[in-house]
N, C-alpha and C positions, 0 to 999 in steps of 0.2 A: 794069362797068369792071374789076373784079378778074378776072372770067372771061376777058376779052379779054387781060389781061396774061399769064395763065398758059397761054393757048392756044398761044403760041409754044413753050413747053416740052412741052405735052401732045402736040403733033403729032410730036415726036421720040421718044416712048415706043414702043418696039417691042411690037406686039401689043395696043395700047390698045383697038382696036375688034374684037378677036378674038371669034369666035363658034364654036360647035360644035354638031353634030347630036345630038339626043337622041330617044328614043321620043316625046317631047312636042313635037317641032319644034326649030327652030334657036334656040339660047339664046346670049345674050351672056355672055362670060366675065367674072366678077366677081372681081377680084384684091384681096384684103384683107390681104395680108401685107407691107405697105410697110416696117415697122420692122425686119424680120429681113434680107431680102435685096433688096427693091425690084424694080422692073421694069428691063429692059434699056433704056438710054437711048442712042439712035443716035450722037450725037456722041462719047460716051465709048467706046462699043464700037468705033467707027471708029478712034479713037486707039489703043486696045489692039491691034486687029488689024493696023494698019498700022505702028505704031512699036514696040510691045512684042512682038507676036507673032513677028516674024522673029528676034528675039533669044533667044526662049525655046526651050529644048530639053527633052527628056524627062529628068527627073531620076531617078536610080536610087533604088530602095528600099534600106533599110538591109540587107536580107538578100541583095542582089545582090552578086556578086563583082567586077564590072567597075568601073573608075574613070573619073572624068571626064577628058577629054583637054584639055590646054592647048596653046597655041601653042609653049611652050618644051619640049614633050615630056614634061612631068611628069604 
């Protein structure tokens, strides 16, 4: 029952069934770093790319001489 509940979330994890070729054959990727960064989750990534992505620009580094432009010309 618990497995069935979490299956709806698991199916949205990007790369959950990822495998890779090795000299010992095809191996399934085992991701064990959930606490630091986690895996990409499709519904969240979709929101980021469709809503936030178009609004984000390349931010200048502190050592660059150009400034951010605003609508008021500042």
